[in-house]
C-alpha positions in Angstrom: 30.0 -22.8 -1.8 32.4 -25.0 -1.0 35.9 -23.7 0.2 39.0 -23.9 -2.1 41.8 -25.6 -1.0 43.4 -22.1 0.6 40.8 -20.6 2.8 40.2 -24.1 3.9 43.6 -24.5 4.8 43.6 -21.3 6.4 40.0 -21.6 8.7 41.9 -24.7 10.6 45.4 -23.0 10.6 46.4 -23.0 14.4 47.1 -19.8 16.1 50.8 -20.4 16.5 50.7 -20.9 12.8 48.9 -18.1 11.3 51.1 -16.4 13.3 53.9 -17.4 11.6 53.0 -17.3 8.3 51.7 -13.5 8.7 55.1 -12.8 10.1 57.0 -14.3 7.7 55.1 -13.0 4.6 54.6 -9.6 6.4 58.3 -8.8 8.3 61.0 -10.5 6.3 60.9 -8.3 4.7 59.3 -5.4 4.9 57.0 -3.7 2.6 58.6 -1.6 0.6 61.9 -2.7 2.6 64.9 -1.7 0.2 67.7 -2.8 1.6 66.9 -6.7 1.9 69.5 -9.0 -0.5 67.9 -10.0 -3.7 68.9 -13.6 -2.8 67.4 -13.8 0.9 64.8 -16.8 0.8 62.8 -16.6 3.7 61.0 -20.4 4.8 58.6 -20.4 7.2 58.3 -24.0 8.7 55.2 -23.6 10.5 53.1 -26.2 9.4 55.5 -27.7 7.1 59.0 -28.0 8.2 61.7 -26.1 5.5 64.6 -25.4 6.5 66.0 -26.5 9.8 69.0 -25.7 12.0 71.7 -28.1 13.6 71.2 -29.1 17.0 72.4 -31.6 19.7 69.0 -33.4 19.5 68.7 -33.5 15.7 67.3 -30.6 13.5 65.6 -27.7 14.7 63.4 -25.9 12.0 62.6 -22.7 13.8 58.9 -20.8 12.9 60.8 -18.2 10.1 64.2 -19.1 8.5 65.8 -16.6 6.5 68.6 -18.1 4.5 71.1 -16.0 1.6 72.4 -17.7 -1.8 74.5 -19.9 -0.9 71.8 -21.3 2.0 73.7 -19.6 4.7 70.9 -18.9 7.9 71.1 -14.9 8.4 67.9 -14.2 10.4 65.6 -16.9 12.2 62.1 -16.1 14.2 60.4 -18.0 16.7 56.9 -18.2 17.8 56.0 -18.5 20.8 52.0 -19.2 22.9 53.3 -19.9 25.7 57.0 -18.7 26.5 58.9 -20.0 29.7 62.3 -21.8 30.4 62.0 -24.5 28.5 62.0 -22.3 25.1 65.3 -21.0 26.1 67.2 -24.2 24.4 65.9 -23.5 21.0 65.9 -19.8 21.5 69.7 -20.5 22.7 70.3 -22.8 18.9 67.9 -20.8 17.5 70.5 -17.2 17.9 74.0 -18.6 17.5 72.4 -19.4 14.0 71.5 -16.1 13.2 74.1 -14.1 11.5 75.2 -10.9 13.8 75.1 -8.5 10.6 72.8 -5.7 12.7 74.2 -2.4 13.6 74.2 -2.7 17.7 76.3 -6.8 16.3 72.9 -8.6 18.1 71.9 -11.9 16.1 69.5 -11.5 14.0 67.2 -13.4 16.4 63.7 -12.0 16.6 60.9 -13.7 19.5 57.4 -13.3 19.0 55.2 -14.1 21.9 51.1 -12.8 22.7 51.1 -9.4 23.8 51.2 -8.7 27.9 53.8 -11.5 27.5 57.2 -10.1 26.1 59.0 -8.2 29.6 58.4 -11.9 31.0 60.1 -13.3 27.6 63.2 -10.5 27.3 64.1 -11.6 31.3 64.5 -15.1 29.8 66.5 -14.4 27.1 68.4 -12.1 29.2 69.4 -14.1 31.8 70.0 -16.6 29.5 72.7 -14.4 27.9 70.8 -15.2 24.2 71.6 -12.7 21.7 68.4 -10.8 19.8 67.4 -8.3 17.6 63.6 -8.3 18.7 61.0 -9.3 20.9 57.5 -8.8 19.5 53.9 -9.2 21.4 51.1 -10.2 18.6 47.9 -10.1 18.7 44.6 -10.9 17.3 42.2 -8.2 15.7 39.4 -8.6 13.6 41.0 -11.8 12.0 44.4 -10.5 11.8 47.6 -10.8 13.4 49.0 -7.2 14.8 52.8 -7.4 15.3 54.3 -4.7 17.9 58.0 -4.3 18.7 58.5 -4.4 22.3 62.5 -4.5 22.4 64.6 -3.5 19.1 68.4 -4.4 19.8 69.2 -4.8 16.4 68.1 -2.3 13.9 65.8 0.6 14.3 63.8 -0.1 11.1 63.0 -3.2 12.4 61.0 -1.5 15.1 57.4 -1.1 13.1 54.3 -2.3 14.0 52.8 -4.5 11.1 49.0 -6.1 10.5 47.6 -8.7 8.1 44.9 -11.2 8.1 
């Protein structure tokens, strides 16, 4: 039996791109989220860049970029397999591009890292003074990606676990 193009794509997909795809399709918006604006569009840039953010070095393509009907960036997500000091520059650009329309006034910026790296990531963000709505851990369980909130500084409704293949 021959693979369909969709199956072949997913078989060859990197872990980074798989996590970005799963996060982008299951958390932006969450299933059943009633306050997601009808004109929001979620761009998943992993694999094929679609919507960039201007940066001093050119365009930065965050893994997930949500825009409204006027093309204003509302929410941004970054998936990092190896979070570290080298990430701070693009995290800062991504955070500044996101809106701060959260209950707490923090920017709608989320970072997704392998489970166990959440605390170190939070420390990097805090030490750099980067505004963020959440740090999330992810892991692969039986072929599915599970995303578990570590800290949520934005809105409590964002503090939920998701799991999808």
